VEXKE-701532 format. One line per field, with one value per residue (C-alpha): residue number from 1; x, y, z. Coordinates in pm, whole numbers, plus 32768, in hexadecimal, padded with zeros to 4 digits. Example, Ala and Ser with C-alpha at 12.3 -4.5 7.8 and 13.67 -1.06 7.14 Angstrom:
pos c(1, 2)
c1 c(84CE, 8557)
c2 c(7E3E, 7F96)
c3 c(830C, 82CA)
This chain:
pos c(1, 2, 3, 4, 5, 6, 7, 8, 9, 10, 11, 12, 13, 14, 15, 16, 17, 18, 19, 20, 21, 22, 23, 24, 25, 26, 27, 28, 29, 30, 31, 32, 33, 34, 35, 36, 37, 38, 39, 40, 41, 42, 43, 44, 45, 46, 47, 48, 49, 50, 51, 52, 53, 54, 55, 56, 57, 58, 59, 60, 61, 62, 63, 64, 65, 66, 67, 68, 69, 70, 71, 72, 73, 74, 75, 76, 77, 78, 79, 80, 81, 82, 83, 84, 85, 86, 87, 88, 89, 90, 91, 92, 93, 94, 95, 96, 97, 98, 99, 100, 101, 102, 103, 104, 105)
c1 c(DFC9, DFBF, E0E4, E16B, E21A, E260, E31E, E3F4, E436, E55C, E4DB, E592, E484, E31B, E2AB, E174, E282, E36A, E236, E1C2, E35E, E329, E1EA, E247, E3A8, E2C6, E1D0, E31A, E394, E25B, E178, E039, DF92, DE04, DDF9, DEC7, DE77, DF05, DEEF, DE4C, DFBA, DFC3, E0A0, DFB8, DE8F, DF5E, DFB3, DE4F, DDF3, DEEE, DEA0, DD4B, DD88, DE56, DD5C, DC7A, DD87, DDF1, DD2D, DE66, DF35, DFF9, DFEE, DE88, DE3C, DEF6, DE49, DD00, DD42, DDD3, DCE4, DD8C, DCD5, DD79, DCFE, DD1B, DD1A, DC4C, DD2F, DD70, DCF8, DE77, DD86, DD4A, DEB5, DF88, DFE8, E0DD, E107, E196, E276, E2FE, E356, E41E, E4A7, E52E, E587, E680, E6EF, E744, E7FC, E8E1, E927, E92E, E9FC)
c2 c(89B7, 89C7, 8A89, 8A3F, 8B26, 8B98, 8CA8, 8C66, 8D92, 8D20, 8DAE, 8D62, 8CFC, 8CA1, 8DB2, 8EC6, 8FDB, 8F30, 8EAE, 9027, 9077, 8F64, 8FBC, 912D, 9097, 8FAF, 90F6, 91E1, 90C0, 9011, 9136, 911D, 8FC9, 8FD3, 8E94, 8DF7, 8C78, 8BE0, 8AD1, 8B1B, 8B37, 8C02, 8CE6, 8D4C, 8D5E, 8E23, 8F27, 8F42, 8F73, 9089, 90FB, 9139, 91B8, 929E, 933D, 9377, 9450, 94DC, 9530, 95B0, 9484, 942E, 92B6, 92AD, 93B4, 9363, 9209, 9267, 9377, 926B, 9195, 906C, 8F62, 8EBE, 8CFC, 8C22, 8AB6, 89EE, 891A, 87B8, 8802, 87B1, 8790, 88F6, 894F, 8822, 88C6, 89A6, 88B7, 87E7, 88CC, 8923, 87AB, 879F, 88F6, 8857, 8748, 87FF, 88E3, 879A, 86FB, 8826, 889A, 874B, 86DC)
c3 c(A553, A6D4, A79B, A8F9, A9AC, AB46, ABB5, AD1E, ADDD, AF1A, B05E, B1A1, B248, B21B, B31E, B2D1, B291, B18E, B0F2, B096, B02E, AF37, AEA2, AE8C, ADD7, ACD6, AC78, AC2B, AB65, AA94, AAD7, AB8F, AB59, AB30, AC3F, AD34, AD80, AEA7, AFB8, B11D, B1B0, B2F9, B287, B157, B1FD, B317, B205, B187, B301, B314, B1F3, B236, B364, B318, B238, B32F, B413, B2F3, B1AC, B10B, B102, AFE9, AFAF, AFDC, AF23, ADDE, AE06, AE1E, ACD7, AC14, AC4E, ACE2, AD6B, AE69, AE5D, AF6D, AEFA, B008, B0FF, B096, AF32, AEAD, AD58, AD2A, AD2D, AC9B, AB58, AC10, AD3C, AC25, ABAD, ACE0, AD41, ABF3, AC3E, ADE2, AD23, AC55, AD3A, AE40, AD06, AD00, AE43, AF10, ADED)
């Protein structure tokens, strides 16, 4: 038996800072994941770079420290390879379709 689920958080924009805030909300609600899998969106790459540069500047950065202490792996799927993330992309597409039916109708 297979169970699939996605967790959606609403962010005010696709900026790196907003993504980091949404990630913090996710961890507060669901606990710390073992891994985070994302596509190579610029907001995700920016967040990754920002977290890495912050740890170089401040060795006590709370978020990066928490991620590394808890062993969270951040995995980026290759660009133009939807088969790597097909399962959750399908669930997101169905969610978007349902939301459009609710809010547009």
